[in-house]
Kinemage of the C-alpha trace (Angstrom):
@kinemage 1
@onewidth
@group {chain A} dominant
@subgroup {mainchain}
@vectorlist {calphas} color= white
{ca unk a 1} P 13.158 73.407 -98.719
{ca unk a 2} L 12.522 73.958 -95.033
{ca unk a 3} L 13.273 71.191 -92.538
{ca unk a 4} L 11.278 71.148 -89.289
{ca unk a 5} L 10.610 68.320 -86.832
{ca unk a 6} L 11.875 65.713 -89.285
{ca unk a 7} L 9.676 66.881 -92.172
{ca unk a 8} L 10.401 68.855 -95.328
{ca unk a 9} L 8.299 71.792 -96.450
{ca unk a 10} L 8.310 73.483 -99.828
{ca unk a 11} L 7.929 77.014 -98.441
{ca unk a 12} L 6.940 78.994 -95.349
{ca unk a 13} L 3.266 78.787 -96.335
{ca unk a 14} L 3.460 74.990 -96.458
{ca unk a 15} L 5.083 74.977 -93.003
{ca unk a 16} L 2.455 77.386 -91.657
{ca unk a 17} L -0.445 75.342 -92.989
{ca unk a 18} L 0.984 72.228 -91.342
{ca unk a 19} L 0.035 73.806 -88.024
{ca unk a 20} L -3.675 73.966 -88.931
{ca unk a 21} L -3.833 71.089 -91.409
{ca unk a 22} L -6.657 68.662 -90.834
{ca unk a 23} L -10.403 68.925 -90.545
{ca unk a 24} L -10.595 70.011 -86.918
{ca unk a 25} L -7.599 72.166 -85.974
{ca unk a 26} L -8.815 75.424 -87.522
{ca unk a 27} L -12.312 74.817 -86.127
{ca unk a 28} L -10.870 74.266 -82.648
{ca unk a 29} L -8.830 77.456 -82.929
{ca unk a 30} L -11.874 79.477 -84.003
{ca unk a 31} L -13.820 78.218 -80.991
{ca unk a 32} L -10.932 78.942 -78.638
{ca unk a 33} L -10.712 82.483 -80.014
{ca unk a 34} L -13.946 83.120 -78.080
{ca unk a 35} L -12.252 82.092 -74.824
{ca unk a 36} L -11.087 79.028 -72.891
{ca unk a 37} L -13.044 75.804 -73.376
{ca unk a 38} L -13.154 72.458 -71.619
{ca unk a 39} L -12.656 69.205 -73.546
{ca unk a 40} L -16.311 68.127 -73.560
{ca unk a 41} L -17.411 71.633 -74.514
{ca unk a 42} L -15.052 71.556 -77.508
{ca unk a 43} L -16.316 68.110 -78.467
{ca unk a 44} L -19.927 69.291 -78.289
{ca unk a 45} L -19.459 72.502 -80.302
{ca unk a 46} L -17.338 70.886 -83.017
{ca unk a 47} L -20.259 68.585 -83.898
{ca unk a 48} L -18.872 65.249 -84.938
{ca unk a 49} L -15.248 65.053 -83.887
{ca unk a 50} L -14.438 61.842 -82.061
{ca unk a 51} L -12.845 61.944 -78.635
{ca unk a 52} L -9.675 60.345 -80.066
{ca unk a 53} L -9.308 62.836 -82.931
{ca unk a 54} L -10.060 65.822 -80.690
{ca unk a 55} L -7.485 64.651 -78.173
{ca unk a 56} L -4.859 64.154 -80.921
{ca unk a 57} L -5.598 67.577 -82.437
{ca unk a 58} L -5.332 69.278 -79.048
{ca unk a 59} L -2.029 67.521 -78.325
{ca unk a 60} L -0.599 68.588 -81.706
{ca unk a 61} L -1.725 72.188 -81.233
{ca unk a 62} L -0.244 72.167 -77.737
{ca unk a 63} L 3.015 70.682 -79.059
{ca unk a 64} L 3.177 73.497 -81.623
{ca unk a 65} L 2.583 76.009 -78.791
{ca unk a 66} L -0.606 77.280 -80.441
{ca unk a 67} L -2.761 76.347 -77.462
{ca unk a 68} L -2.112 75.593 -73.831
{ca unk a 69} L -4.090 73.920 -71.112
{ca unk a 70} L -4.759 74.868 -67.532
{ca unk a 71} L -5.287 71.986 -65.105
{ca unk a 72} L -7.152 72.914 -61.939
{ca unk a 73} L -6.573 70.950 -58.726
{ca unk a 74} L -10.119 69.668 -58.367
{ca unk a 75} L -11.769 66.266 -58.163
{ca unk a 76} L -12.549 65.418 -60.895
{ca unk a 77} L -9.760 67.464 -62.492
{ca unk a 78} L -10.910 70.460 -64.489
{ca unk a 79} L -8.916 71.184 -67.655
{ca unk a 80} L -9.379 74.230 -69.873
{ca unk a 81} L -7.735 74.838 -73.237
{ca unk a 82} L -6.889 78.339 -74.415
{ca unk a 83} L -4.947 80.104 -77.150
{ca unk a 84} L -1.356 81.111 -76.493
{ca unk a 85} L -0.019 84.408 -77.838
{ca unk a 86} L 1.247 82.453 -80.852
{ca unk a 87} L -2.257 81.030 -81.343
{ca unk a 88} L -3.879 84.453 -81.013
{ca unk a 89} L -1.682 85.667 -83.892
{ca unk a 90} L -3.311 83.011 -86.119
{ca unk a 91} L -6.887 84.131 -85.424
{ca unk a 92} L -6.994 87.127 -87.827
{ca unk a 93} L -5.848 84.889 -90.714
{ca unk a 94} L -8.510 82.307 -89.860
{ca unk a 95} L -11.165 85.033 -89.668
{ca unk a 96} L -10.162 86.273 -93.144
{ca unk a 97} L -10.593 82.750 -94.537
{ca unk a 98} L -13.929 82.433 -92.716
{ca unk a 99} L -15.128 85.760 -94.188
{ca unk a 100} L -14.022 84.700 -97.672
{ca unk a 101} L -15.884 81.413 -97.288
{ca unk a 102} L -19.061 83.189 -96.162
{ca unk a 103} L -18.842 85.476 -99.215
{ca unk a 104} L -18.141 82.682 -101.689
{ca unk a 105} L -20.606 80.161 -100.292
{ca unk a 106} L -23.370 82.378 -98.939
{ca unk a 107} L -25.930 80.494 -101.032
{ca unk a 108} L -25.099 77.346 -99.056
{ca unk a 109} L -25.128 79.035 -95.668
{ca unk a 110} L -28.603 80.521 -96.016
{ca unk a 111} L -30.353 77.207 -96.565
């Protein structure tokens, strides 16, 4: 067993998946792999995530040091989210899963 942040994990894979567990985290990371995004831009391109859930997901990813945010001194404040080096290391794994999904479910994607 692995103990981390008050939780127990069966193995390193279980601990790793905790970072991207949930419907929106991996999607957010894939979008951020294209470059920094603002909150409303992320909400628009994720198609269906509520403001509350997006905010919670971003906070969790930031807490895990997968993403970071840049706050610009403007009125109204401009905030951009981007991948950290740790987050960038996750992107190739996510792209492999995305490629696998496209291969396995191509009949659904072409409709």
